[in-house]
C-alpha positions, -999 to +999 in steps of 0.1 A: -083-264+060-048-274+066-041-253+094-011-234+100+019-260+103+037-250+139+074-281+140+097-280+119+126-297+140+143-264+149+162-260+172+144-250+204+169-236+231+183-215+202+152-200+197+149-198+234+178-176+236+175-157+210+140-147+228+120-158+200+089-158+224+091-122+228+090-114+197+061-134+189+045-118+217+048-084+201+028-096+171+004-114+186-003-079+210-024-075+174-048-101+175-086-099+178-093-129+199-078-160+216-076-184+191-053-163+172-034-150+197-024-182+207-017-196+168+011-169+169+026-173+198+028-211+185+046-200+154+077-217+146+100-212+117+096-228+089+122-244+060+095-253+034+102-222+010+068-222-009+050-227+027+071-195+040+063-175+010+030-182+015+023-164+048+045-137+035+019-134+005-010-139+032+003-106+057+012-087+025-025-091+013-036-081+048-019-049+042-033-041+011-072-052+021-061-025+056-050-001+036-085-004+019-109-010+041-089+006+079-114-010+099-116-043+086-115-067+114-122-110+121-139-092+155-142-112+182-146-149+173-156-173+202-143-210+202-178-226+197-161-260+181-168-274+219-209-262+222-213-274+188-196-309+191-218-312+227-251-299+207-244-329+178-244-354+208-282-339+214-268-320+244-294-291+252-273-257+250-281-223+275-292-192+256-258-177+262-240-202+242-266-203+222-259-162+217-227-160+212-224-196+182-250-172+166-232-139+170-197-162+157-215-170+127-226-137+117-191-123+121-180-157+098-208-143+074-196-107+074-159-119+067-167-137+040-190-112+021-159-079+026-133-103+012-152-112-017-158-078-024-114-080-028-111-117-041-092-109-073-066-085-054-061-108-029-061-144-044-046-158-010-070-141+013-099-148-004-085-186-006-095-185+035-126-160+028-140-186+001-140-219+028-167-193+053-198-202+058-228-183+051-248-191+083-265-160+084-299-172+088-292-198+108-277-171+130-309-155+133-332-183+139-310-195+169-306-162+184-336-151+180-360-143+211-327-143+235-315-111+254-283-097+255-278-109+290-288-145+275-322-146+288-347-161+269-373-137+261-414-139+255-406-133+220-389-174+214-421-187+203-458-176+207-465-203+232-440-188+257-453-155+256-490-172+261-476-192+291-456-163+305-491-139+304-512-168+322-480-170+353-483-130+354-522-135+358-520-160+383-492-150+401-513-112+406-546-129+416-528-152+444-506-122+457-537-102+455-557-125+479-532-134+501-527-092+506-563-087+511-565-113+540-536-103+559-545-067+555-581-068+573-589-062+601-590-099+615-559-109+597-540-084+615-537-101+644-530-132+633-499-123+612-461-110+623-462-089+594-476-075+561-455-088+532-465-122+513-432-139+504-423-176+492-410-205+501-401-233+484-417-219+453-447-210+474-465-181+479-469-176+522-476-156+547-464-148+578-482-160+609-478-160+645-471-194+661-503-193+684-524-187+654-513-214+630-543-237+636-567-205+634-557-196+602-553-233+588-530-242+557-497-261+552-460-247+571-433-240+543-408-225+569-402-211+608-384-180+614-354-184+637-371-178+670-397-201+662-422-172+668-436-168+634-447-198+606-445-193+565-478-208+563-499-214+528-536-209+537-561-239+527-573-208+502-551-201+482-539-238+477-556-243+445-538-210+431-505-220+437-507-259+422-526-237+392-491-212+393-466-246+395-481-258+370-480-232+347-442-225+357-435-267+343-449-256+312-434-230+308-395-249+313-411-270+290-419-243+262-380-233+271-366-270+268-380-271+235-373-244+224-334-245+238-331-282+222-346-270+187-317-242+189-296-263+199-297-294+171-299-267+141-266-259+160-247-295+160-258-297+126-236-278+113-209-287+137-184-294+107-187-262+086-182-243+121-152-262+130-140-251+093-150-217+098-134-212+130-101-221+118-103-204+087-111-170+109-082-182+130-055-178+098-071-149+083-067-135+119-035-137+119-027-124+088-040-093+095-026-091+129+012-098+116-001-067+090-011-051+122+019-052+135+043-045+105+019-009+100+027-001+131+069-009+135+078-004+094+079-042+087+082-056+052+083-090+043+121-105+035+133-114-005+134-151-001+157-161-035+148-187-055+177-207-049+174-206-011+176-242+007+180-255-025+209-275-017+236-261-044+268-263-032+273-229-019+265-207+008+237-190+013+237-151+007+224-129+030+214-087+029+203-071+056+194-036+055+188-016+080+173-040+104+159-032+142+163-054+167+117-063+173+123-055+211+137-027+213+111-007+188+112+023+161+140+039+180+171+010+178+197+020+157+198+003+124+220-024+115+230-035+080+257-062+070+258-086+035+277-124+039+278-151+013+298-133-011+331-124-002+328-140+033+309-161+054+317-159+090+318-124+102+342-119+136+325-083+155+348-072+180+340-035+201+335-024+230+310-038+262+272-030+259+282-019+229+258-040+205+276-071+198+251-094+217+221-072+201+234-079+168+234-115+169+197-116+184+191-096+158+202-113+130+191-140+146+153-127+152+155-120+114+153-150+107+133-170+128+106-142+122+107-148+084+105-182+086+077-182+102+058-160+079+062-130+099+077-094+087+104-077+098+113-045+107+139-036+080+142-018+048+134-025+011+161-052-007+165-071+028+174-109+016+171-131+039+175-172+021+159-205+039+176-215+070+174-257+074+185-247+111+189-212+134+216-221+160+226-197+192+244-202+216+240-165+240+241-154+272+258-169+302+238-197+320+247-225+341+233-257+357+228-266+393+210-295+389+238-308+363+266-291+375+281-276+352+297-243+351+297-214+328+325-224+303+311-260+299+273-246+293+289-230+263+304-260+252+276-280+258+261-256+233+287-252+208+288-291+209+248-292+198+253-266+172+289-281+156+268-315+155+242-302+135+250-275+116+253-274+075+261-255+048+224-241+048+226-235+085+229-202+107+252-199+134+254-170+161+282-174+189+287-149+217+319-149+228+331-188+221+360-199+242+352-177+271+353-185+306+386-203+308+422-196+296+423-167+274+459-190+254+432-221+256+397-198+245+416-187+219+425-215+199+393-227+203+376-199+196+393-196+156+391-238+159+353-231+156+356-201+128+378-226+113+357-252+105+322-232+102+342-215+071+352-244+061+317-261+060+307-230+043+280-221+070+267-187+075+285-178+113+287-146+135+306-148+164+315-119+191+346-121+208+374-094+225+397-120+217+434-103+201+445-131+184+405-143+166+408-103+152+444-112+135+426-145+122+396-128+110+424-102+089+441-128+082+418-154+072+401-157+035+361-157+036+362-142+074+358-106+077+359-083+109+335-057+121+332-032+152+313-010+171+318+029+171+325+043+202+320+080+204+355+094+199+346+125+219+327+106+251+338+070+247+302+058+245+286+034+225+267+044+190+255+011+182+267+018+149+285-013+127+315-012+108+323-037+085+364-044+080+375-029+107+382-044+142+375-028+173+389-025+205+369-042+238+376-010+260+369-025+290+386+004+311+371+028+291+338+016+299+351+004+338+364+044+340+324+054+325+305+035+353+324+052+376+357+028+385+380+054+403+403+072+375+436+059+397+426+021+392+416+023+359+449+043+350+471+014+372+458-016+351+462+004+313+497+001+326+494-033+334+489-040+299+512-056+277+531-032+255+516-054+228+480-047+237+484-009+247+503-008+208+471-023+197+444-003+217+463+030+202+466+019+165+434+003+167+422+041+186+440+056+155+422+041+124+388+046+144+397+086+142+414+088+109+380+063+095+359+090+112+378+119+092+377+098+058+338+092+062+333+134+070+355+141+040+333+118+018+299+130+031+319+167+026+329+160-011+293+143-017+273+175-005+297+197-026+288+170-057+250+174-046+257+214-047+273+210-086+250+190-098+220+212-083+237+242-102+241+229-132+210+217-132+194+254-127+218+268-148+204+239-178+168+250-164+175+287-167+190+284-206+164+263-216+137+283-205+159+313-221+157+294-251+122+292-250+112+330-244+131+337-275+116+315-296+078+323-280+083+359-282+098+356-321+071+329-331+046+353-315+056+384-334+057+363-367+019+355-356+013+386-354+025+397-386+014+365-405-021+380-397-015+418-406-005+399-442-032+381-443-056+413-435-039+428-464-037+403-485-078+401-479-076+436-485-058+435-518-083+405-532-114+434-524-097+459-543-084+435-571-124+425-574-129+467-573-103+470-598-120+445-622-155+465-615-130+497-627-139+510-589-106+514-565-071+509-586-055+533-563-067+510-532-050+480-549-016+494-557-017+508-518-020+470-508+007+459-532+024+480-515+015+472-482+022+438-487+058+443-500+069+462-464+054+429-448+070+409-464+101+425-455+097+425-424+087+384-422+125+381-439+144+405-414+168+386-386+154+392-355+113+374-371+137+343-379+129+311-349+162+302-341+167+260-338+191+240-319+209+222-344+208+240-376+211+224-413+241+237-439+222+250-468+225+232-502+237+253-534+205+259-552+201+248-591+177+267-610+149+247-623+150+233-653+113+242-661+108+276-655+066+266-659+050+265-622+023+242-612+004+229-585+028+209-561+057+230-566+077+252-540+081+294-551+103+321-535+084+350-531+109+378-551+128+396-525+132+378-498+138+339-485+100+332-478+092+299-497+055+286-500+035+255-513+016+256-545-018+252-540-040+265-569-036+288-597-063+310-617-060+317-654-084+344-653-064+366-630-022+354-632-026+345-598-019+320-578-028+305-543+003+294-519+009+280-488+033+294-464+036+279-432+001+281-415-005+310-441-027+312-472-020+340-495-030+344-532+000+361-549+008+370-584+026+350-609+050+380-618+063+380-579+071+347-573+100+324-586+106+290-587+128+268-567+147+240-581+136+203-569+145+168-563+142+147-597+109+137-589+091+103-614+070+115-646+036+116-640+015+118-666+001+161-668-030+166-651-054+197-654-058+221-628-096+219-628-097+180-636-075+176-603-098+196-585-128+177-601-115+149-586-109+157-549-143+145-527-153+179-516-181+179-490-209+198-494-203+216-462-176+229-438-181+227-398-166+259-382-178+252-341-151+258-321-123+273-350-097+302-331-107+338-352-068+335-365-082+301-381-115+308-398-104+327-429-075+300-438-100+279-442-125+289-462-102+301-483-093+264-490-126+250-487-137+276-512-111+271-534-115+233-533-157+238-535-149+262-570-127+235-586-150+209-583-180+228-597-198+227-567-231+248-570-236+258-532-219+246-495-226+248-462-208+268-434-217+256-404-206+283-378-234+279-346-250+309-326-224+316-298-215+354-292-220+359-334-181+370-343-179+337-360-213+343-378-199+376-390-166+364-399-185+339-419-207+364-436-180+392-438-157+372-460-184+358-484-198+394-494-160+403-501-150+370-520-140+366-558-156+333-556-194+338-543-222+346-562-250+354-532-256+342-498-280+340-469-289+324-436-301+286-432-335+281-435-356+264-409-347+229-415-311+240-426-300+253-390-314+289-392-290+321-385-266+288-373-254+285-409-247+303-442-258+290-472-233+303-502-241+296-542-211+299-568-213+311-597-206+294-632 
């Protein structure tokens, strides 16, 4: 796998002056292990746009990964490449080395497994992750039987366990025999202490020097005084030899185990080398993502034409950028260069923020081109600079006998020789530390040079002539840092388009210089300088006043817009409430009318049976009252944009057929004819959401637009041609929907000569079932009805038979 490029011909001296190493160290704090930490510290700005975008995209995907899995980490990866290389050459590694390698391989396997779950969302991180090996089985084989402290346990192999058990038995037997001797009545006289000890790996007893011949054996050591000899009795020599043989067998078995596991590690040397590199790349991306989260940093936008070599200056937009070493509390800076101007002259008080501005802009560019998110607001746009050049600070070279001016000039010469149209140049006090007249001329010449080349350049200065040059020269702009008008302290807020005063005397007074000295110095200033300072102070106060006025106007405008929106919302709610109130009233009356029409049908049926003519008359009278209420002005739903009424033409054909529009006599209510009964001289009409039965003498036909002639179709044949289903499902219907549904369905079924139908109402609370059976009992079309049988749905269904 390719590693992160670290060289790019960037000006290293300039990066040093910008304190780029300290900025990288802030990011490196979020790395999980030493390799990735060192890799971040080695990052250098790139000039390849695609490579930069790739690095930024990796950190963006890492941010997404941490959002989905906040606990994701590579873990503390150890660089086991040297150990794997030695193992591949035949070296036998120690258990601690094998354990370290096993732990790293398990981290690699876990990272691959977790990344694979997000491969579709994070293609760049997965491009790294899919190269990781899955050597978990190898890791388990290498670490089996190795304790957490790096010791080889008995479980490392059955042979090792057996040898160690025999060693324990032999050692215990030998020590027991020696202890019996020195604690016996005869032995206590011969020894100086009753403790069995070791010398040169052999177990011995402390015998008084004068009795060593009486005991007999091999002397392995003497005490400092020579009064005691550490002797291995002849009776224990054979046991000691056996123990040493077992210990030698243990060493051989340990070496065999470690050699086999070392060979296993060495066999995967190449893959392990790739894994370490991939894990380093992955942790670098994660470190940048953690840095971004902690510091509210984002990847800058890099325009497509950045660094493309076009004959135009690059464009830079900085929005609320903050110096990365000053933390979240730093005052944000915003500026745009490359459109109206390419050279910016920054003036203002000492300690007011000019140097911070230069370093901030330089670090934003260097960090972005190193693939690091920057502390800035969305929309920050940075081109790819082919060089970032800075001359910041005061430095002397004793070895080269360079003064401050010479040191600055050496830097300036290097910048002039190398900077191009696509470079960024940052100059702190160009032409300073020498005669002001010559220094000012030098500064203006340098800025004019960069202006002509099209280089983006920012210069901090105190020279009045340079401020005037910036004001009078197209492509050059003034900027200044504010002073608080009350305290005369810097606010660190940047104003584009306004030059600033140096305020050296005000700063001197603030830092404690006696007031009389400050005043005497002020009187020594040339009149032009005093006038300019006063003018700048007046401009600054005027600008503050205008800014306050602008804020007040914006606040008032926002308040007016909020109030207007509140009024519009209140008006809309009032209109909606009116419509809902009227509609509810109309719905109530419509339901009442439907009930009365049902009563009318019942009365008509009874009338045909010569039972209740009076009841029919009363219902018709009541219906007339309801129709009048429906047409009352207060029952009309208002419309947003009422249309003008058109003069109606009397119908050419007074005959009413199905589909015609009719108006109920004495009202303005219109309805559409659904069906006509020639026997009863009644018709079914649709009025809004309600279906009604009316007498033919109670309506008038409404003229309609001319229609193409169609062949006449009889009423009955029209219904017969329709495909009427044999069942109606009313489950889930509201109560006010039941009767209109039954009206429509019964008429259709009757006209289609369907002999019987099935009404599905379910069991529930029985409300719908009762409404259905009450309707069927009074219907003129139904001959009979019954509950459904077992195979038909039981009491959850009503079967209706129609007459001929």
